[in-house]
C-alpha positions as CSV (number, residue, x, y, z in Angstrom):
1,M,-39.8,228.9,-29.4
2,T,-37.1,226.9,-30.9
3,A,-36.3,228.4,-34.0
4,A,-37.0,224.9,-35.7
5,A,-40.7,225.2,-34.1
6,R,-41.3,228.5,-35.3
7,I,-44.3,229.0,-37.4
8,P,-44.1,229.4,-41.1
9,V,-45.5,232.2,-42.9
10,D,-46.2,232.9,-46.3
11,L,-47.2,236.2,-47.5
12,V,-49.6,236.3,-50.8
13,T,-49.3,239.3,-52.4
14,G,-50.7,240.8,-55.7
15,F,-52.5,244.0,-57.2
16,L,-56.0,243.9,-57.5
17,G,-57.4,241.4,-59.1
18,S,-54.5,239.4,-60.0
19,G,-56.6,236.4,-58.6
20,K,-55.7,236.0,-55.0
21,T,-59.3,235.6,-53.2
22,T,-59.2,232.6,-55.9
23,L,-55.8,231.3,-54.4
24,V,-56.9,231.1,-50.8
25,N,-60.3,230.2,-51.3
26,A,-57.9,227.4,-52.9
27,V,-56.7,226.9,-49.7
28,L,-59.3,226.8,-47.4
29,R,-61.1,223.9,-49.3
30,D,-58.4,221.7,-49.7
31,A,-57.6,218.9,-46.6
32,S,-53.3,219.6,-47.1
33,F,-53.6,222.8,-45.7
34,A,-55.7,221.4,-42.2
35,G,-53.7,223.0,-39.8
36,A,-53.2,226.0,-41.2
37,M,-54.1,229.9,-39.7
38,V,-55.1,231.8,-43.3
39,I,-55.8,235.3,-42.6
40,V,-57.1,238.2,-44.4
41,N,-58.6,241.5,-44.4
42,E,-62.0,240.8,-44.0
43,F,-64.1,237.6,-45.5
44,G,-66.3,239.7,-47.5
45,E,-63.8,238.8,-49.7
46,V,-62.6,235.5,-49.2
47,G,-66.3,232.9,-50.1
48,L,-66.4,230.6,-47.2
49,D,-70.0,229.3,-48.4
50,H,-70.3,225.4,-47.8
51,V,-66.4,225.2,-45.9
52,L,-67.3,226.9,-42.6
53,M,-68.3,224.2,-39.7
54,S,-68.2,226.9,-36.8
55,A,-66.8,230.2,-34.9
56,A,-63.9,229.3,-32.6
57,D,-65.2,232.9,-31.4
58,D,-65.7,236.4,-33.2
59,Q,-62.7,236.1,-35.5
60,V,-61.2,232.5,-36.2
61,L,-63.0,230.6,-37.6
62,L,-62.8,226.6,-37.8
63,L,-63.6,225.7,-41.6
64,D,-64.3,222.2,-43.1
65,S,-61.0,221.5,-44.5
66,G,-59.6,221.9,-40.8
67,C,-58.1,225.9,-41.5
68,L,-58.7,228.5,-39.4
69,C,-60.2,231.8,-40.9
70,C,-58.3,235.0,-39.2
71,A,-60.0,238.2,-40.5
72,A,-56.9,240.6,-39.6
73,S,-57.9,243.4,-37.1
74,G,-54.8,246.3,-36.8
75,T,-52.0,245.7,-38.3
76,L,-50.9,242.6,-39.2
77,R,-48.0,242.4,-35.9
78,D,-50.7,243.1,-33.8
79,T,-52.9,240.2,-35.3
80,L,-50.0,237.6,-35.0
81,I,-48.9,238.5,-32.0
82,D,-52.6,237.9,-30.3
83,L,-53.4,234.4,-32.7
84,F,-50.3,233.4,-30.8
85,A,-51.6,234.3,-27.0
86,R,-54.9,232.7,-28.2
87,R,-53.7,229.7,-29.4
88,S,-51.1,229.3,-25.9
89,S,-53.6,229.6,-24.1
90,G,-56.3,227.7,-25.9
91,G,-58.8,230.2,-26.8
92,V,-58.0,229.0,-30.6
93,P,-57.3,225.1,-31.9
94,P,-53.2,225.0,-32.8
95,F,-51.8,226.0,-36.3
96,D,-48.7,224.5,-38.0
97,R,-48.7,227.1,-40.7
98,I,-50.1,231.0,-41.3
99,I,-51.5,232.2,-44.5
100,V,-51.0,235.5,-44.8
101,E,-53.4,237.5,-47.8
102,T,-52.6,241.3,-48.1
103,S,-54.9,243.2,-49.9
104,G,-54.6,244.8,-53.6
105,L,-52.7,247.5,-52.9
106,A,-50.4,246.7,-49.8
107,H,-46.4,247.5,-50.1
108,P,-45.0,244.5,-48.6
109,G,-42.4,246.1,-47.2
110,P,-43.6,246.8,-43.7
111,L,-45.2,243.3,-43.4
112,V,-41.7,241.6,-44.1
113,A,-39.8,244.0,-42.0
114,S,-42.1,243.0,-39.4
115,L,-41.6,239.3,-39.6
116,L,-37.8,239.5,-40.9
117,G,-37.5,241.8,-37.8
118,D,-39.8,242.6,-34.8
119,S,-39.0,241.0,-31.5
120,A,-41.6,240.0,-30.4
121,L,-42.7,237.7,-34.0
122,K,-39.2,236.6,-34.6
123,P,-38.8,233.5,-32.0
124,R,-42.3,232.7,-33.1
125,C,-42.9,232.8,-36.9
126,V,-40.4,232.8,-39.6
127,L,-41.0,234.1,-43.0
128,A,-41.6,230.9,-45.5
129,Q,-42.0,233.1,-49.3
130,V,-43.6,236.9,-50.7
131,L,-45.7,234.6,-53.1
132,T,-47.1,237.3,-55.5
133,L,-49.9,237.3,-58.2
134,V,-49.9,239.0,-61.6
135,D,-52.9,239.0,-63.7
136,A,-51.7,237.3,-67.0
137,V,-54.1,239.6,-68.5
138,N,-53.5,242.9,-67.7
139,G,-50.5,242.1,-65.6
140,A,-48.2,244.1,-68.3
141,A,-50.1,246.4,-67.7
142,T,-50.8,247.3,-64.2
143,L,-47.0,246.8,-64.2
144,A,-46.6,249.1,-66.5
145,R,-48.3,252.1,-64.9
146,Y,-48.3,250.8,-60.8
147,A,-45.5,251.3,-59.1
148,E,-47.2,249.3,-56.1
149,A,-47.8,246.0,-58.4
150,Q,-44.1,246.6,-59.6
151,R,-42.5,246.9,-55.3
152,Q,-45.1,243.3,-55.0
153,V,-42.9,241.7,-57.6
154,A,-39.9,243.2,-56.5
155,F,-40.5,241.6,-53.3
156,A,-41.3,238.3,-54.9
157,D,-39.5,235.0,-54.0
158,R,-42.0,233.9,-55.9
159,V,-44.3,234.8,-58.9
160,L,-47.3,233.1,-60.0
161,I,-49.1,234.3,-63.3
162,S,-53.0,233.7,-63.0
163,K,-55.4,233.2,-65.7
164,T,-53.7,231.9,-68.2
165,D,-56.8,229.8,-69.1
166,I,-58.2,233.3,-70.6
167,A,-55.0,234.8,-71.4
168,E,-53.5,235.1,-74.9
169,P,-50.5,232.3,-75.3
170,A,-48.1,235.7,-76.3
171,Q,-49.6,237.8,-73.5
172,A,-48.0,235.0,-71.0
173,S,-44.9,234.8,-72.3
174,D,-44.2,238.0,-72.0
175,L,-45.2,238.6,-68.4
176,V,-43.2,235.9,-68.2
177,S,-40.1,238.4,-69.5
178,R,-40.9,241.5,-67.6
179,I,-41.5,239.8,-64.3
180,R,-38.0,238.4,-64.8
181,E,-36.4,241.6,-65.9
182,L,-37.8,243.4,-62.8
183,N,-36.9,240.7,-59.9
184,P,-34.9,237.8,-62.0
185,A,-34.5,236.0,-58.5
186,A,-37.8,234.9,-57.9
187,E,-39.0,231.6,-59.3
188,V,-41.6,231.4,-61.9
189,A,-44.5,229.5,-62.2
190,R,-48.0,229.5,-64.1
191,W,-51.7,229.3,-61.6
192,Q,-55.2,229.2,-62.6
193,R,-58.6,228.4,-61.0
194,G,-59.3,224.2,-60.1
195,D,-55.3,223.7,-60.3
196,S,-54.2,222.4,-56.1
197,P,-52.6,225.6,-54.9
198,S,-50.3,223.0,-52.7
199,R,-46.8,222.2,-54.6
200,Y,-46.4,226.3,-54.3
201,F,-46.7,226.2,-50.6
202,A,-43.7,224.1,-48.9
203,P,-44.9,221.6,-46.3
204,A,-45.7,222.8,-42.9
205,A,-43.2,220.9,-41.2
206,S,-40.1,221.7,-43.0
207,A,-40.4,225.3,-44.2
208,A,-39.8,227.0,-41.2
209,P,-36.1,224.4,-40.6
210,H,-35.4,224.9,-44.1
211,A,-36.7,227.7,-45.7
212,T,-33.2,230.1,-45.1
213,A,-30.9,226.8,-46.8
214,V,-34.0,226.3,-50.0
215,H,-34.1,230.5,-50.5
216,A,-30.2,230.1,-50.4
217,E,-29.9,227.6,-53.7
218,A,-32.9,228.9,-55.2
219,W,-31.5,232.8,-55.8
220,L,-28.8,230.9,-57.2
221,R,-31.1,230.3,-59.6
222,G,-32.1,233.5,-60.3
223,P,-29.3,236.2,-60.6
224,L,-26.0,234.5,-60.2
225,R,-27.0,231.2,-61.9
226,P,-25.2,232.8,-64.8
227,Q,-22.3,232.9,-63.5
228,Y,-21.9,229.7,-61.8
229,A,-24.0,228.0,-64.8
230,Q,-21.4,224.9,-66.4
231,A,-21.2,224.5,-69.6
232,G,-23.9,222.6,-72.0
233,D,-26.7,224.3,-69.1
234,G,-28.1,226.2,-71.5
235,V,-28.4,229.7,-69.8
236,D,-27.7,232.7,-71.2
237,T,-24.4,233.8,-69.8
238,A,-25.2,237.5,-70.5
239,D,-24.8,240.2,-67.7
240,V,-27.1,239.7,-64.9
241,E,-27.5,243.4,-64.5
242,H,-30.3,244.9,-66.8
243,D,-32.0,248.0,-68.0
244,H,-35.6,247.7,-67.1
245,G,-36.4,249.9,-70.1
246,T,-39.3,252.5,-69.3
247,A,-41.7,250.1,-67.7
248,F,-39.1,249.2,-64.7
249,R,-36.6,252.4,-64.8
250,Q,-36.8,252.8,-61.2
251,V,-36.5,249.2,-60.0
252,S,-33.1,247.3,-60.6
253,T,-32.0,244.5,-59.6
254,H,-27.5,243.7,-58.2
255,V,-25.0,241.9,-57.7
256,L,-23.0,242.5,-55.2
257,E,-19.8,239.0,-54.7
258,V,-18.3,238.8,-51.4
259,P,-15.7,236.6,-52.1
260,G,-14.6,235.1,-48.4
261,P,-15.1,235.4,-45.5
262,I,-15.6,239.0,-43.3
263,D,-16.0,239.7,-39.4
264,W,-18.2,241.0,-38.1
265,P,-17.6,244.1,-36.9
266,I,-17.1,244.6,-41.3
267,Y,-20.1,243.3,-41.5
268,A,-21.9,245.3,-39.2
269,A,-20.0,248.7,-40.5
270,W,-21.0,247.7,-44.7
271,T,-24.8,247.1,-43.5
272,Q,-25.3,250.1,-41.9
273,A,-23.6,252.1,-44.6
274,L,-25.8,250.7,-46.9
275,S,-28.7,251.5,-44.7
276,A,-27.7,254.9,-44.1
277,R,-26.8,255.8,-48.0
278,L,-29.9,254.1,-49.7
279,G,-32.1,253.8,-46.6
280,A,-36.0,252.7,-47.5
281,R,-34.5,253.0,-52.1
282,L,-32.6,249.4,-50.5
283,L,-36.2,247.6,-51.3
284,R,-35.4,244.3,-50.3
285,C,-31.8,242.1,-49.9
286,K,-30.8,238.9,-49.4
287,G,-27.7,236.5,-49.7
288,L,-25.4,234.0,-47.6
289,V,-22.0,235.1,-46.7
290,A,-19.4,233.9,-44.4
291,L,-18.8,235.4,-41.2
292,G,-16.6,235.3,-38.4
293,D,-13.6,233.3,-37.7
294,D,-14.8,230.1,-38.8
295,G,-16.0,231.4,-42.1
296,A,-19.4,230.0,-41.3
297,P,-22.5,230.8,-43.7
298,W,-25.0,233.0,-42.7
299,V,-28.6,234.2,-44.6
300,V,-28.8,237.8,-44.8
301,Q,-31.7,239.4,-45.1
302,G,-32.7,243.3,-45.1
303,V,-35.9,245.3,-46.5
304,Q,-36.3,249.2,-46.9
305,G,-32.7,249.6,-45.3
306,Y,-33.1,247.3,-42.7
307,F,-30.8,244.6,-41.4
308,A,-32.2,242.0,-39.8
309,P,-30.2,239.0,-37.3
310,P,-28.5,237.2,-39.8
311,E,-29.7,233.3,-39.6
312,R,-27.2,230.6,-39.7
313,L,-26.9,227.8,-41.8
314,A,-25.7,224.3,-40.9
315,A,-23.1,224.2,-43.7
316,W,-22.4,225.7,-47.1
317,P,-24.1,225.1,-49.8
318,A,-22.0,222.7,-52.3
319,S,-23.7,224.5,-55.5
320,V,-22.8,228.1,-54.2
321,P,-18.7,228.5,-54.5
322,H,-18.9,232.3,-52.6
323,G,-20.9,234.6,-50.5
324,F,-23.3,237.2,-52.2
325,L,-26.0,239.4,-52.4
326,V,-28.9,240.0,-54.2
327,C,-30.1,244.4,-54.1
328,I,-33.4,244.8,-55.4
329,G,-33.4,248.4,-55.1
330,E,-35.3,251.7,-56.4
331,S,-34.1,254.4,-58.1
332,I,-30.5,253.0,-57.5
333,T,-27.6,253.0,-59.7
334,R,-24.8,250.4,-59.7
335,A,-22.5,253.0,-58.9
336,E,-24.1,253.7,-55.5
337,L,-23.9,249.9,-54.7
338,D,-20.0,250.3,-56.1
339,A,-19.4,253.5,-54.1
340,I,-20.4,251.6,-50.8
341,V,-17.3,249.2,-50.5
342,V,-17.8,245.2,-50.4
343,P,-16.0,243.8,-47.4
344,T,-12.6,241.9,-48.6
345,P,-12.5,239.0,-47.2
346,S,-10.4,238.7,-43.4
347,P,-6.5,237.4,-43.2
348,H,-7.6,234.4,-40.8
């Protein structure tokens, strides 16, 4: 399977009661998701009344909307490998995207690591996004109390604030601020029951080949935007490092600038040093770095100290003036990161 043909995977996460099942139910009933495979923890959590059409086997259900719904058994890795095998043999109908709903207490790290670096999955699928739901009514208290909820937000590419129809306006506004403190790189939107979910998922035909380019642009709207903002943009140019206060004292976001191209051996030594010294505390890294003699742009992603092989972009995005690496860490100080020297550009 070519890189362009890899199946995009949307990882939907969020704490207990955040609205994941409501969102997944909306996906299952939306005809625009025909051809999608939705993987859930167990069918008992997803209402399938009036949408069930037939069973492809004892695990995969074909729905009226055209979606396939799968009850995950074992690890996500095993479930995906099994589904791809049955897809190839005709055991299940074809699918062109995968949406995974995690449990409310799931740590996204191991799932993201499998999707980014597992040799059996990487040729077949690509992580399109981590989408995290946060309850507008209880979300602030949940984030303050539970490390699992903090990690779910920290790993997110997009955060949906749910239940805004029953929350006070001040609750939702305060929650946006808390989410941005925890993960300034994530896109934050509001969603409630009855809204179409389609705008929060890239079209399946374009998600895989364009995911990395889109993500590189999106990251600039987060922690790097103040650095690159033009006069009149109305952007707060305050320091992008955040003091998260009592609730978020363990999770922080830092941006490392990589001003020019670096050689592959130097890049390897740098990422190995980050992994060795920071390990699993380095929750997630993502960025764009010029690598090699030609200075081509490469998307870098890492999770819990593991760095996946970089993926090359066709061209350097016009809005990105130089390389960068966004590091979201747990109990990591800026001084620790600065002690691991960012590579200097290679003379060419």
